[in-house]
N, C-alpha and C positions, 0 to 999 in steps of 0.2 A: 762244832759247827753241823757234821754231817751227822752225826746220833740225835741232834736236833730237828736235821729236816727228815729223818726216818721216823723220828717218832710223831712228829706232826704228820708224816705221811700215812701211819700207822693208826691216828687218830681221826683223820680221814676219811681212809679206806674203809677202816674196820663198819662202821655204821652203815655204812651202804652195802657189806655183804652180809651184816643182818637184817638189813631191810628188803635187801635180795632174796633170802632166805623167809623171813615174814611174810613176804608180798604173795611166795608160792603155799605156804602153809593156811593164809588165809582166804585162799580164793574160792570166792562164794559165788560162783557165776548167778545170773538173772536172766530170766528168757528176755530177749527183744520184743519189742512191741510188736505185734500183728502192725505193718504197714505195705504200703503199694510202692513207694519212690523211687527205687533204686538206692536203697541207704545198704548195700550189702552186710545184710545181715542173715544170721543161719543160728536157729536155737530150737531146743525141745527137751525131754525130759524124758529121761531112760532109767527105767525102772524107780520112777517117781522123784531123781534128782536132777536138777537142771544141767545140761550141758549148752555150752557155747563155742564159738572158735575162738583162739586166742594164742598166743605165745608166737613162737616164728621157726621155721621151720630152715635148717642150713643142710648145706652141700659142703664139698670141697671150697670152693670160690666165695659163694655168698651164702646169707641170709637173708630171708623175706619174710612180713607179717604173715599169721594164717590170716588171709581175708577169704571169706566164701566165693566161689567161683559157680556159675549158671554158663554153660555154655552149649548152644546147639551146633549142633554137627547134621550137613546135610551133604545130599550126593549130587551133583549135578542137573538140574531140570528135573528132581522132586518136590513134591511140596510138602510131604510128612520130614520131621525133623527126628532126627536122635538127640534125647535132652539128657544132660549131665550135670546134676546138682554135687559139690561138694565143698566138703570143711573139714578144717584139720585145729587140734590143739596140742601144743608141746609144752610141757614143765620149763621152766627158767633152766634148771640141772637137767632138760634133756631125758631124764628117768620115766616121764609119762607123755607117751605120745598117741594120739585118738585121731581116725579119722571116720568119717563118717563120708557117705554116699549113695546117690539115686541113681538111678541109669533106665532111662524110659523112651521104649521105639513109639512112632509114629504120631509125636508131638504136632498137633495142628493149629491147637488153642486153648485157650481158658474152658478149662471141663476137668471131670475126674477121670483118672488113670489108675485102674487098679495093675499092679504089677504083676506081669507072667514069666516065674520063673524059666518056662518053656522056652521063651522068647529070649532067652537073657538078661532079661528086665531083673534090677535087684534095688535093696535097701540094704543097705551094710556099713554096720559098725563096728572097726577094729578097733580095742581097748589095748592097747600098746603090745607091737611084735612079741615083746616077752611072757606075756602071762597066757599066750595061747587060747583066744577069747576073740573070734571073729564071728560076729553075729551077721545072719543073712535069712532075708525069706527064702522062703522052699515051698514044696506042694501043699504040707500044713501048718505052712507061717506065711498069714497075709498080710500084704503094706498095699497104701494106696497113697498116689499124688494127686492133690487138688490145687489144680493151677488157676488163681484167681483174677491175674491181670498177664497177659502177653502180648505185649507191647513192641512189635517189632520199628515200630517206627521208632520210639523215644529209648529202644533198647531194656528195658525194662520188664521182669518176668517175676512176680511171687504167687505167695501161695500156702498151701500148709499140707502137712504130711502126719501119716500114723502107722505104725505096722510092729507086730509081734516076730519076731525074729531069732534063729536058730545059731548056737554055737554046733552048729553038723560038722565042721570039720576037726575038732578036737574034743568036745564032748557033745554029741547030741541027745537034743531033750533040755538042754540047759539054755533059758529062753531069758531073751530082755525084750521089755517091753517100750517101745517109743512111743510116746503119747504129745499133745500139743505143740506140734515141730510147725516151725514157719518159717518162711523166708522171703527174701524182699533183696534180689539183687541186679545188678546192673548187665546186661545181656552179652555175651561173646559170641562172633559167627565163627568156625570151621567148615571150610567149603571141600 
């Protein structure tokens, strides 16, 4: 009886384990459509390869889906905001962990923002902490964010972005080209 149960359990779990491996190998992300509805989407091409958020991030206590976030930080009685857009991807086996973020000062509405590294504004793409690849805009590498919807009534922010980023921490001169970037997120406020 016990060996039949073990055999059935093995026959049930083995295909699921193989399916999980197959899903990981077969991940071919497609860029989300350009929308302005607060769908919580984020995607771009990095060196002509599509990238989107996905997987889950785990700590000692919990795992959470990697849903992109858009946050406005505002000091009391000041109109301009600090805007931060973040997204993550983690593989099923957590061997791949990638992160993307954009930080822009003085966001006050829908328009084009050229990121200024002297003001600590950045576009950053980190391709797994173990591979020593952290690309960021700098003095010779430009990045821009175009906010097309900045709706503080319905809490939606959407737009597009692009940048030429340098792996200046570990291998200066190695470049990652971010193109066709788009996001459509529910807006969170931190005051």
